[in-house]
VEXKE-365478 format. One record per residue (C-alpha): residue number from 1; chain; x, y, z. Coordinates in nm, 2 decimals, always signed. Layout:
% residues N
<NUM; A; <X; Y; Z>>
...
This chain:
% residues 447
<1; A; <+0.44; +0.68; +1.80>>
<2; A; <+0.46; +0.33; +1.96>>
<3; A; <+0.58; +0.22; +2.30>>
<4; A; <+0.94; +0.18; +2.19>>
<5; A; <+0.95; +0.52; +2.02>>
<6; A; <+0.83; +0.69; +2.34>>
<7; A; <+1.04; +0.49; +2.58>>
<8; A; <+1.37; +0.53; +2.40>>
<9; A; <+1.31; +0.90; +2.34>>
<10; A; <+1.23; +0.96; +2.71>>
<11; A; <+1.53; +0.76; +2.84>>
<12; A; <+1.76; +0.94; +2.60>>
<13; A; <+1.61; +1.27; +2.71>>
<14; A; <+1.70; +1.18; +3.07>>
<15; A; <+2.06; +1.11; +2.96>>
<16; A; <+2.08; +1.44; +2.79>>
<17; A; <+1.97; +1.63; +3.10>>
<18; A; <+2.19; +1.41; +3.33>>
<19; A; <+2.32; +1.71; +3.53>>
<20; A; <+1.97; +1.76; +3.67>>
<21; A; <+1.93; +1.40; +3.80>>
<22; A; <+2.13; +1.19; +4.04>>
<23; A; <+2.40; +0.95; +3.92>>
<24; A; <+2.18; +0.65; +4.03>>
<25; A; <+1.89; +0.77; +3.82>>
<26; A; <+2.13; +0.84; +3.53>>
<27; A; <+2.26; +0.49; +3.55>>
<28; A; <+1.92; +0.34; +3.56>>
<29; A; <+1.82; +0.55; +3.25>>
<30; A; <+2.13; +0.43; +3.07>>
<31; A; <+2.06; +0.07; +3.14>>
<32; A; <+1.70; +0.10; +3.04>>
<33; A; <+1.78; +0.29; +2.72>>
<34; A; <+2.02; +0.02; +2.62>>
<35; A; <+1.78; -0.27; +2.70>>
<36; A; <+1.49; -0.09; +2.53>>
<37; A; <+1.70; -0.03; +2.22>>
<38; A; <+1.80; -0.40; +2.20>>
<39; A; <+1.44; -0.51; +2.26>>
<40; A; <+1.31; -0.28; +1.99>>
<41; A; <+1.56; -0.41; +1.74>>
<42; A; <+1.47; -0.77; +1.81>>
<43; A; <+1.09; -0.74; +1.85>>
<44; A; <+1.00; -0.47; +1.60>>
<45; A; <+1.31; -0.44; +1.38>>
<46; A; <+1.59; -0.21; +1.29>>
<47; A; <+1.50; +0.15; +1.19>>
<48; A; <+1.76; +0.37; +1.04>>
<49; A; <+1.57; +0.67; +1.19>>
<50; A; <+1.71; +0.57; +1.53>>
<51; A; <+2.08; +0.60; +1.43>>
<52; A; <+2.13; +0.94; +1.61>>
<53; A; <+1.95; +0.80; +1.92>>
<54; A; <+2.16; +0.48; +1.92>>
<55; A; <+2.47; +0.70; +1.88>>
<56; A; <+2.37; +0.92; +2.18>>
<57; A; <+2.31; +0.61; +2.40>>
<58; A; <+2.66; +0.48; +2.31>>
<59; A; <+2.81; +0.82; +2.37>>
<60; A; <+2.67; +0.84; +2.72>>
<61; A; <+2.77; +0.47; +2.78>>
<62; A; <+3.13; +0.56; +2.70>>
<63; A; <+3.11; +0.88; +2.91>>
<64; A; <+2.99; +0.68; +3.21>>
<65; A; <+3.23; +0.39; +3.17>>
<66; A; <+3.55; +0.61; +3.13>>
<67; A; <+3.42; +0.90; +3.35>>
<68; A; <+3.49; +1.13; +3.06>>
<69; A; <+3.41; +1.50; +3.10>>
<70; A; <+3.47; +1.83; +2.91>>
<71; A; <+3.61; +2.13; +3.10>>
<72; A; <+3.64; +2.38; +2.82>>
<73; A; <+3.32; +2.59; +2.80>>
<74; A; <+3.33; +2.62; +2.42>>
<75; A; <+3.36; +2.25; +2.38>>
<76; A; <+3.08; +2.20; +2.63>>
<77; A; <+2.86; +2.43; +2.43>>
<78; A; <+2.95; +2.27; +2.10>>
<79; A; <+2.89; +1.91; +2.23>>
<80; A; <+2.56; +2.02; +2.39>>
<81; A; <+2.45; +2.18; +2.06>>
<82; A; <+2.55; +1.86; +1.87>>
<83; A; <+2.36; +1.64; +2.11>>
<84; A; <+2.05; +1.86; +2.10>>
<85; A; <+2.05; +1.87; +1.72>>
<86; A; <+2.10; +1.50; +1.69>>
<87; A; <+1.81; +1.43; +1.93>>
<88; A; <+1.58; +1.68; +1.75>>
<89; A; <+1.66; +1.53; +1.41>>
<90; A; <+1.60; +1.18; +1.53>>
<91; A; <+1.27; +1.28; +1.70>>
<92; A; <+1.15; +1.46; +1.39>>
<93; A; <+1.23; +1.17; +1.16>>
<94; A; <+1.06; +0.92; +1.39>>
<95; A; <+0.75; +1.14; +1.40>>
<96; A; <+0.73; +1.22; +1.03>>
<97; A; <+0.84; +0.88; +0.90>>
<98; A; <+0.66; +0.64; +1.14>>
<99; A; <+0.62; +0.26; +1.11>>
<100; A; <+0.27; +0.23; +0.96>>
<101; A; <+0.02; +0.03; +1.16>>
<102; A; <-0.31; -0.06; +1.01>>
<103; A; <-0.61; -0.15; +1.24>>
<104; A; <-0.95; -0.25; +1.13>>
<105; A; <-1.25; -0.03; +1.24>>
<106; A; <-1.60; -0.16; +1.27>>
<107; A; <-1.50; -0.52; +1.19>>
<108; A; <-1.74; -0.81; +1.20>>
<109; A; <-1.47; -1.07; +1.17>>
<110; A; <-1.09; -1.11; +1.22>>
<111; A; <-0.89; -1.14; +0.90>>
<112; A; <-0.67; -1.43; +0.79>>
<113; A; <-0.40; -1.40; +0.53>>
<114; A; <-0.23; -1.63; +0.29>>
<115; A; <+0.01; -1.57; +0.00>>
<116; A; <+0.00; -1.82; -0.29>>
<117; A; <+0.22; -1.88; -0.59>>
<118; A; <+0.06; -1.97; -0.93>>
<119; A; <+0.26; -2.11; -1.22>>
<120; A; <+0.05; -2.12; -1.54>>
<121; A; <+0.25; -2.36; -1.75>>
<122; A; <+0.00; -2.35; -2.03>>
<123; A; <+0.04; -1.97; -2.08>>
<124; A; <+0.36; -1.82; -2.21>>
<125; A; <+0.48; -1.49; -2.09>>
<126; A; <+0.28; -1.22; -2.28>>
<127; A; <+0.49; -0.96; -2.47>>
<128; A; <+0.27; -0.69; -2.31>>
<129; A; <+0.45; -0.77; -1.98>>
<130; A; <+0.80; -0.87; -2.09>>
<131; A; <+0.86; -0.55; -2.29>>
<132; A; <+0.80; -0.34; -1.97>>
<133; A; <+1.01; -0.55; -1.73>>
<134; A; <+1.29; -0.79; -1.68>>
<135; A; <+1.07; -1.09; -1.76>>
<136; A; <+1.19; -1.35; -2.00>>
<137; A; <+0.97; -1.39; -2.30>>
<138; A; <+1.02; -1.77; -2.31>>
<139; A; <+0.90; -1.83; -1.95>>
<140; A; <+0.55; -1.94; -1.84>>
<141; A; <+0.32; -1.70; -1.66>>
<142; A; <+0.38; -1.68; -1.28>>
<143; A; <+0.17; -1.48; -1.03>>
<144; A; <+0.18; -1.41; -0.66>>
<145; A; <-0.16; -1.36; -0.49>>
<146; A; <-0.26; -1.24; -0.15>>
<147; A; <-0.58; -1.39; +0.00>>
<148; A; <-0.76; -1.22; +0.29>>
<149; A; <-1.05; -1.40; +0.45>>
<150; A; <-1.29; -1.36; +0.74>>
<151; A; <-1.24; -1.57; +1.05>>
<152; A; <-1.37; -1.60; +1.41>>
<153; A; <-1.02; -1.66; +1.54>>
<154; A; <-0.85; -1.39; +1.74>>
<155; A; <-0.56; -1.18; +1.59>>
<156; A; <-0.32; -0.91; +1.69>>
<157; A; <-0.11; -0.69; +1.45>>
<158; A; <+0.18; -0.87; +1.29>>
<159; A; <+0.45; -0.78; +1.04>>
<160; A; <+0.39; -0.96; +0.72>>
<161; A; <+0.68; -0.83; +0.52>>
<162; A; <+0.96; -0.79; +0.78>>
<163; A; <+1.16; -1.09; +0.66>>
<164; A; <+1.10; -1.04; +0.28>>
<165; A; <+1.42; -1.08; +0.08>>
<166; A; <+1.33; -0.76; -0.11>>
<167; A; <+1.27; -0.45; +0.09>>
<168; A; <+0.97; -0.31; -0.08>>
<169; A; <+1.01; +0.04; +0.08>>
<170; A; <+1.35; +0.06; -0.09>>
<171; A; <+1.20; -0.07; -0.41>>
<172; A; <+0.94; +0.21; -0.41>>
<173; A; <+1.22; +0.47; -0.38>>
<174; A; <+1.43; +0.31; -0.66>>
<175; A; <+1.12; +0.31; -0.88>>
<176; A; <+1.05; +0.67; -0.82>>
<177; A; <+1.41; +0.77; -0.88>>
<178; A; <+1.42; +0.57; -1.21>>
<179; A; <+1.08; +0.70; -1.33>>
<180; A; <+1.11; +1.06; -1.24>>
<181; A; <+1.48; +1.10; -1.26>>
<182; A; <+1.52; +1.20; -0.89>>
<183; A; <+1.78; +1.10; -0.63>>
<184; A; <+1.60; +1.01; -0.31>>
<185; A; <+1.81; +0.80; -0.07>>
<186; A; <+1.72; +0.44; -0.12>>
<187; A; <+1.70; +0.37; +0.26>>
<188; A; <+1.44; +0.64; +0.33>>
<189; A; <+1.14; +0.40; +0.32>>
<190; A; <+1.33; +0.10; +0.44>>
<191; A; <+1.13; +0.07; +0.76>>
<192; A; <+0.82; -0.01; +0.56>>
<193; A; <+0.90; -0.38; +0.59>>
<194; A; <+0.82; -0.33; +0.96>>
<195; A; <+0.45; -0.24; +0.89>>
<196; A; <+0.20; -0.39; +1.13>>
<197; A; <-0.13; -0.52; +0.99>>
<198; A; <-0.42; -0.66; +1.19>>
<199; A; <-0.43; -1.00; +1.02>>
<200; A; <-0.35; -1.35; +1.12>>
<201; A; <-0.18; -1.65; +0.96>>
<202; A; <-0.33; -2.00; +0.94>>
<203; A; <-0.67; -1.89; +1.08>>
<204; A; <-0.98; -2.10; +1.03>>
<205; A; <-1.22; -1.93; +0.77>>
<206; A; <-1.58; -1.88; +0.87>>
<207; A; <-1.82; -2.14; +0.73>>
<208; A; <-2.04; -2.09; +0.42>>
<209; A; <-1.99; -1.98; +0.06>>
<210; A; <-1.86; -1.62; +0.07>>
<211; A; <-1.87; -1.35; -0.20>>
<212; A; <-1.53; -1.28; -0.35>>
<213; A; <-1.37; -0.94; -0.42>>
<214; A; <-1.07; -0.92; -0.66>>
<215; A; <-0.83; -0.63; -0.64>>
<216; A; <-0.63; -0.54; -0.95>>
<217; A; <-0.36; -0.28; -0.91>>
<218; A; <-0.25; +0.00; -1.16>>
<219; A; <+0.06; +0.06; -1.35>>
<220; A; <+0.36; -0.03; -1.13>>
<221; A; <+0.13; -0.08; -0.84>>
<222; A; <+0.15; -0.38; -0.61>>
<223; A; <-0.09; -0.62; -0.45>>
<224; A; <-0.01; -0.48; -0.11>>
<225; A; <-0.07; -0.12; -0.21>>
<226; A; <-0.44; -0.12; -0.10>>
<227; A; <-0.41; -0.36; +0.19>>
<228; A; <-0.56; -0.11; +0.43>>
<229; A; <-0.88; -0.12; +0.23>>
<230; A; <-0.87; -0.49; +0.15>>
<231; A; <-0.84; -0.61; +0.51>>
<232; A; <-1.14; -0.39; +0.59>>
<233; A; <-1.35; -0.55; +0.31>>
<234; A; <-1.25; -0.90; +0.43>>
<235; A; <-1.35; -0.81; +0.79>>
<236; A; <-1.70; -0.76; +0.66>>
<237; A; <-1.74; -1.12; +0.53>>
<238; A; <-1.57; -1.13; +0.19>>
<239; A; <-1.29; -1.34; +0.05>>
<240; A; <-1.05; -1.08; -0.10>>
<241; A; <-0.80; -1.17; -0.37>>
<242; A; <-0.52; -0.93; -0.46>>
<243; A; <-0.27; -1.02; -0.73>>
<244; A; <+0.05; -0.89; -0.86>>
<245; A; <+0.04; -0.85; -1.24>>
<246; A; <+0.40; -0.98; -1.28>>
<247; A; <+0.59; -0.74; -1.50>>
<248; A; <+0.35; -0.45; -1.46>>
<249; A; <+0.38; -0.46; -1.08>>
<250; A; <+0.65; -0.24; -0.93>>
<251; A; <+0.81; -0.57; -0.82>>
<252; A; <+0.70; -0.93; -0.78>>
<253; A; <+0.92; -1.16; -0.56>>
<254; A; <+0.88; -1.49; -0.75>>
<255; A; <+1.05; -1.80; -0.60>>
<256; A; <+1.31; -1.79; -0.88>>
<257; A; <+1.38; -1.42; -0.90>>
<258; A; <+1.24; -1.07; -0.84>>
<259; A; <+1.07; -0.91; -1.14>>
<260; A; <+1.07; -0.53; -1.18>>
<261; A; <+0.87; -0.29; -1.38>>
<262; A; <+1.09; -0.06; -1.58>>
<263; A; <+0.88; +0.26; -1.57>>
<264; A; <+0.62; +0.46; -1.76>>
<265; A; <+0.36; +0.36; -2.02>>
<266; A; <+0.60; +0.48; -2.29>>
<267; A; <+0.78; +0.15; -2.26>>
<268; A; <+0.47; -0.03; -2.37>>
<269; A; <+0.38; -0.09; -2.74>>
<270; A; <+0.01; -0.09; -2.65>>
<271; A; <-0.14; -0.02; -2.31>>
<272; A; <-0.47; -0.18; -2.42>>
<273; A; <-0.28; -0.51; -2.46>>
<274; A; <-0.14; -0.48; -2.11>>
<275; A; <-0.50; -0.43; -1.97>>
<276; A; <-0.62; -0.73; -2.17>>
<277; A; <-0.35; -0.95; -2.03>>
<278; A; <-0.42; -0.82; -1.68>>
<279; A; <-0.78; -0.94; -1.72>>
<280; A; <-0.65; -1.28; -1.82>>
<281; A; <-0.44; -1.28; -1.50>>
<282; A; <-0.77; -1.23; -1.31>>
<283; A; <-0.93; -1.52; -1.48>>
<284; A; <-0.63; -1.75; -1.43>>
<285; A; <-0.61; -1.66; -1.06>>
<286; A; <-0.98; -1.73; -1.00>>
<287; A; <-0.95; -2.07; -1.19>>
<288; A; <-0.65; -2.16; -0.96>>
<289; A; <-0.83; -2.06; -0.64>>
<290; A; <-1.13; -2.27; -0.73>>
<291; A; <-0.90; -2.57; -0.66>>
<292; A; <-0.81; -2.45; -0.31>>
<293; A; <-0.98; -2.51; +0.02>>
<294; A; <-1.19; -2.19; +0.03>>
<295; A; <-1.57; -2.18; +0.04>>
<296; A; <-1.63; -1.92; -0.23>>
<297; A; <-1.94; -1.83; -0.41>>
<298; A; <-1.80; -1.79; -0.77>>
<299; A; <-2.14; -1.66; -0.88>>
<300; A; <-2.08; -1.35; -0.67>>
<301; A; <-1.76; -1.19; -0.79>>
<302; A; <-1.68; -0.82; -0.76>>
<303; A; <-1.38; -0.64; -0.89>>
<304; A; <-1.19; -0.33; -0.76>>
<305; A; <-0.95; -0.18; -1.01>>
<306; A; <-0.73; +0.13; -0.96>>
<307; A; <-0.60; +0.32; -1.27>>
<308; A; <-0.48; +0.07; -1.53>>
<309; A; <-0.63; -0.20; -1.30>>
<310; A; <-0.97; -0.02; -1.36>>
<311; A; <-0.93; -0.09; -1.73>>
<312; A; <-0.85; -0.46; -1.67>>
<313; A; <-1.14; -0.49; -1.43>>
<314; A; <-1.38; -0.35; -1.70>>
<315; A; <-1.24; -0.58; -1.96>>
<316; A; <-1.28; -0.88; -1.73>>
<317; A; <-1.64; -0.80; -1.64>>
<318; A; <-1.71; -0.73; -2.01>>
<319; A; <-1.68; -1.10; -2.08>>
<320; A; <-1.75; -1.25; -1.74>>
<321; A; <-2.03; -1.22; -1.49>>
<322; A; <-1.96; -0.97; -1.22>>
<323; A; <-2.17; -0.85; -0.93>>
<324; A; <-2.01; -0.51; -0.88>>
<325; A; <-1.74; -0.31; -1.04>>
<326; A; <-1.56; -0.05; -0.84>>
<327; A; <-1.33; +0.18; -1.05>>
<328; A; <-1.08; +0.40; -0.87>>
<329; A; <-0.95; +0.66; -1.11>>
<330; A; <-0.99; +0.42; -1.40>>
<331; A; <-0.76; +0.46; -1.70>>
<332; A; <-1.00; +0.42; -1.98>>
<333; A; <-0.85; +0.63; -2.26>>
<334; A; <-0.66; +0.33; -2.42>>
<335; A; <-0.99; +0.13; -2.42>>
<336; A; <-1.17; +0.42; -2.59>>
<337; A; <-0.89; +0.43; -2.85>>
<338; A; <-0.94; +0.05; -2.91>>
<339; A; <-1.31; -0.01; -2.86>>
<340; A; <-1.46; +0.34; -2.92>>
<341; A; <-1.67; +0.33; -2.60>>
<342; A; <-1.73; +0.18; -2.25>>
<343; A; <-2.03; -0.04; -2.26>>
<344; A; <-2.13; -0.14; -1.91>>
<345; A; <-2.30; -0.47; -1.83>>
<346; A; <-2.23; -0.46; -1.45>>
<347; A; <-2.34; -0.22; -1.18>>
<348; A; <-2.04; +0.01; -1.17>>
<349; A; <-1.92; +0.26; -0.92>>
<350; A; <-1.67; +0.52; -1.04>>
<351; A; <-1.47; +0.72; -0.79>>
<352; A; <-1.22; +0.98; -0.92>>
<353; A; <-0.95; +1.18; -0.75>>
<354; A; <-1.01; +1.55; -0.77>>
<355; A; <-0.72; +1.58; -1.01>>
<356; A; <-0.87; +1.35; -1.26>>
<357; A; <-1.22; +1.49; -1.21>>
<358; A; <-1.09; +1.83; -1.30>>
<359; A; <-0.92; +1.70; -1.62>>
<360; A; <-0.57; +1.60; -1.53>>
<361; A; <-0.49; +1.52; -1.89>>
<362; A; <-0.32; +1.70; -2.18>>
<363; A; <-0.56; +1.96; -2.33>>
<364; A; <-0.54; +1.78; -2.66>>
<365; A; <-0.65; +1.44; -2.54>>
<366; A; <-0.96; +1.29; -2.39>>
<367; A; <-0.98; +1.33; -2.01>>
<368; A; <-1.11; +1.05; -1.79>>
<369; A; <-1.41; +1.25; -1.68>>
<370; A; <-1.50; +1.30; -2.05>>
<371; A; <-1.49; +0.92; -2.08>>
<372; A; <-1.74; +0.89; -1.80>>
<373; A; <-1.97; +1.15; -1.93>>
<374; A; <-1.95; +1.11; -2.31>>
<375; A; <-1.82; +0.76; -2.39>>
<376; A; <-1.99; +0.55; -2.13>>
<377; A; <-2.30; +0.36; -2.24>>
<378; A; <-2.57; +0.21; -2.02>>
<379; A; <-2.53; +0.49; -1.77>>
<380; A; <-2.82; +0.36; -1.56>>
<381; A; <-2.56; +0.10; -1.44>>
<382; A; <-2.31; +0.38; -1.34>>
<383; A; <-2.27; +0.59; -1.03>>
<384; A; <-2.00; +0.86; -1.03>>
<385; A; <-1.82; +1.03; -0.74>>
<386; A; <-1.50; +1.21; -0.66>>
<387; A; <-1.28; +1.23; -0.36>>
<388; A; <-1.22; +1.60; -0.26>>
<389; A; <-0.86; +1.74; -0.22>>
<390; A; <-0.72; +1.41; -0.36>>
<391; A; <-0.47; +1.29; -0.62>>
<392; A; <-0.43; +0.96; -0.80>>
<393; A; <-0.26; +0.77; -0.52>>
<394; A; <-0.51; +0.86; -0.24>>
<395; A; <-0.68; +0.54; -0.34>>
<396; A; <-0.38; +0.32; -0.25>>
<397; A; <-0.19; +0.52; +0.01>>
<398; A; <+0.10; +0.45; -0.22>>
<399; A; <+0.20; +0.12; -0.07>>
<400; A; <+0.02; +0.14; +0.26>>
<401; A; <+0.26; +0.41; +0.37>>
<402; A; <-0.03; +0.58; +0.55>>
<403; A; <+0.03; +0.93; +0.69>>
<404; A; <+0.38; +0.94; +0.54>>
<405; A; <+0.22; +1.01; +0.20>>
<406; A; <+0.10; +1.34; +0.33>>
<407; A; <+0.45; +1.47; +0.28>>
<408; A; <+0.50; +1.37; -0.09>>
<409; A; <+0.38; +1.49; -0.42>>
<410; A; <+0.20; +1.16; -0.48>>
<411; A; <-0.12; +1.25; -0.31>>
<412; A; <-0.35; +1.54; -0.25>>
<413; A; <-0.40; +1.75; +0.07>>
<414; A; <-0.67; +1.52; +0.21>>
<415; A; <-0.56; +1.35; +0.53>>
<416; A; <-0.48; +0.98; +0.50>>
<417; A; <-0.73; +0.88; +0.77>>
<418; A; <-1.01; +1.08; +0.59>>
<419; A; <-0.92; +0.92; +0.25>>
<420; A; <-0.91; +0.57; +0.40>>
<421; A; <-1.24; +0.62; +0.59>>
<422; A; <-1.41; +0.75; +0.27>>
<423; A; <-1.27; +0.47; +0.06>>
<424; A; <-1.39; +0.21; +0.31>>
<425; A; <-1.73; +0.36; +0.32>>
<426; A; <-1.75; +0.38; -0.06>>
<427; A; <-1.63; +0.02; -0.11>>
<428; A; <-1.86; -0.14; +0.14>>
<429; A; <-2.16; +0.06; +0.02>>
<430; A; <-2.09; -0.02; -0.34>>
<431; A; <-2.04; -0.40; -0.27>>
<432; A; <-2.37; -0.40; -0.08>>
<433; A; <-2.54; -0.19; -0.35>>
<434; A; <-2.64; +0.06; -0.09>>
<435; A; <-2.72; +0.42; -0.16>>
<436; A; <-2.40; +0.62; -0.13>>
<437; A; <-2.44; +0.95; +0.05>>
<438; A; <-2.23; +1.26; -0.01>>
<439; A; <-1.99; +1.34; +0.27>>
<440; A; <-1.74; +1.61; +0.35>>
<441; A; <-1.50; +1.43; +0.12>>
<442; A; <-1.72; +1.25; -0.12>>
<443; A; <-1.91; +1.43; -0.40>>
<444; A; <-2.14; +1.29; -0.66>>
<445; A; <-2.08; +1.36; -1.03>>
<446; A; <-2.37; +1.43; -1.26>>
<447; A; <-2.38; +1.21; -1.57>>
């Protein structure tokens, strides 16, 4: 809980137990609770979780103003019970649905941030993307890209997404409802636009050509879905590029309109073609960024790919020089069906969730761990690990929702902090080509 959470809850608690304090203290508590609530709304942002608290503050304001009191014992009990339940519900919601805040541990540099828009007029919208989204087939390819870079300037946590026209927390819920035919309230993740990240805008990058890391998300992922890992990588001295694969991404907020992904892989004629077009997105993004004012060593490019993004990362490095390939639960079965095998030409680090390591596929189809063991060539270039007690989305925290994902079916039982710490250790060790040691949450897979 942050300062405002604690302050508002304490002041409201004083209002509830007003009969044990003097009228003067009650009045001060009422004033402070109102001022704190207003300050929270204007400095942090509105949270629907506070509605019961706001209501209680207003209720006590009316009671004080009109000197209202209840003489009937039954009504007193009922009102006290209602107030107690309202406070308990609000306290529980604030605790279990917190505003995520992402700090960088063991950082060498501060992290700067920039979002860029790319319009590739020479490339028409691929069918692979338009058939799974509301993209127009006749439009040119448009991409949104996040760039994180190291800086010596100071930063403090800021809210990057607070004023976005699309509330991505609500978009996550709408996607889940549409895909899994469930009916979660659309506002339940609305506070995610208030997330704090330890990055800065318009910072001066450090001098010298820096290695680059590209992050390519999975099916209906998003470029912000692994921000907690990406800012950590940038803090170690890398330029980190995360792109939305427009049409495949859960949503992409283009200048002209917002593009949404429709749902599962069943909407796609050929998943391999999606991955191939994703790899072209990576190439186009790098070509555009070469024109910008960043000192980047384009001879030192590493790729991190999650799920379908792992397939696109492999296809990119299959035809381009890469330094390191980090594959988080890579979805390689469509590539096997098209190319028969995975032929590595880049030092590659595979990390699987425990679900995928154990099989996590239909019994009649190839599992991803079988791909690693039986269909991967040049295994001297491969290192394989799995994250214990994890599921597919423990590599992305499902939209930097942090500890909130502990209460969903989207991840395993591993604690968010443990999964993030393990992923950070794995990523940095792999990028530096250091020996990766087994830990309490990281296990090596025999080839």
